[in-house]
NUFIKE-955363 format. One record per atom (N, C-alpha, C, O): residue in one letter; x negated, y negated, z negated. Coordinates in steps of 0.05 Angstrom, whole numbers, plus 5000, padded with zeros to 4 digits. Atoms other than C-alpha are relative to their C-alpha. Layout:
REM NUFIKE-955363
aXYZ ...
//
This chain:
REM NUFIKE-955363
x497950195007 x869198684541 x499049844976 x497549944959 x500850185022 x868198094494 x501550074975 x503850154976 x498749945026 x869698174420 x502149804993 x503649854974 x498050205006 x873997554421 x502550035017 x504149845019 x497649954983 x879197864468 x501550244989 x500550404974 x498349775008 x884898354458 x499450225021 x499850185045 x500849794982 x882599014488 x502150085020 x504350165012 x498349904978 x885699174555 x502449835007 x503949895025 x497650174994 x890798604554 x499149765016 x497249635010 x500650234982 x890898084609 x502449815001 x504749894997 x497950204997 x894797444619 x501750065024 x500750145045 x498149944979 x900997544661 x499849805024 x500849865045 x500150204979 x899496914701 x497450005016 x497450025040 x502650034986 x892096874716 x498350254999 x496350275014 x501549755000 x889597574698 x497550004981 x496250204979 x502350005019 x884297354647 x500650184976 x503050224969 x499649855025 x883197784586 x501149814979 x500349584978 x498750175021 x887397524528 x498149964976 x496950154967 x501550055024 x883797184471 x501650114976 x504050144977 x498749895024 x885297464401 x502149804990 x504249884979 x498150215009 x888896804386 x501449905025 x501249665032 x498650074975 x893196804448 x502649854995 x503549834972 x497550155001 x899496404463 x502250195006 x501950365023 x497849824995 x906196754460 x502649845007 x502949615000 x497350104995 x913296634485 x501850244999 x501150465008 x498049795001 x919597044474 x501949955023 x503249745025 x498350024976 x923397174539 x501650265002 x500550485002 x498349764997 x929297644545 x499650204977 x499950444981 x500449835023 x927997914475 x497250134998 x496750284979 x502749895000 x920698094491 x498049784994 x498349555004 x502150195006 x914597744464 x497850045021 x496650265023 x502149994979 x909797584522 x497649844991 x497949644977 x502450135008 x902597384513 x498649885024 x498649995046 x501450154979 x898596874553 x497349904989 x496949884965 x502650095009 x891396634552 x499949714991 x498249634975 x500050295008 x893195894545 x502849885004 x504650015016 x497450144998 x898995394541 x500749955029 x503049975037 x499450064972 x898295224615 x501250245014 x503050225030 x498949754988 x899495954636 x502850064989 x504550145004 x497349955011 x905396014588 x502049815013 x504149895021 x498250194988 x908495374615 x500650075029 x502850045038 x499649934972 x907395594687 x501950245002 x503750255019 x498349764999 x910596274673 x502949924993 x504850015007 x497350075008 x916595964637 x501449845022 x503849865025 x498850174979 x917695474694 x500750175025 x502750125038 x499749864974 x916895974752 x501150284998 x502350375017 x499449715001 x918096684727 x502050094979 x503150314981 x498449915023 x922096704663 x502850105007 x503850294995 x497349914993 x928796774697 x500250295010 x502350425008 x500149714991 x926697454725 x499950194976 x500550434980 x500349845024 x925597714654 x502550014983 x502650164963 x497650025017 x932497544626 x502050215008 x504150234995 
//
C-alpha cells in the first residue's frame, strides 16, 4: 500500500484506496470519506437517501 493512503480504507463509490487528505461528507450523523469530490458528489446524488 502507498504511504499517501489511509491504511485499509477505500472510497465508497469507486473502491480506490483513500488518500490521507480525503474528501468527507456527513450523512445521517456519520462522517463518510471519499477519494475525490466527484465520488462524494455522485454518492450524495445517488446514495445518500439510503443512509438517513
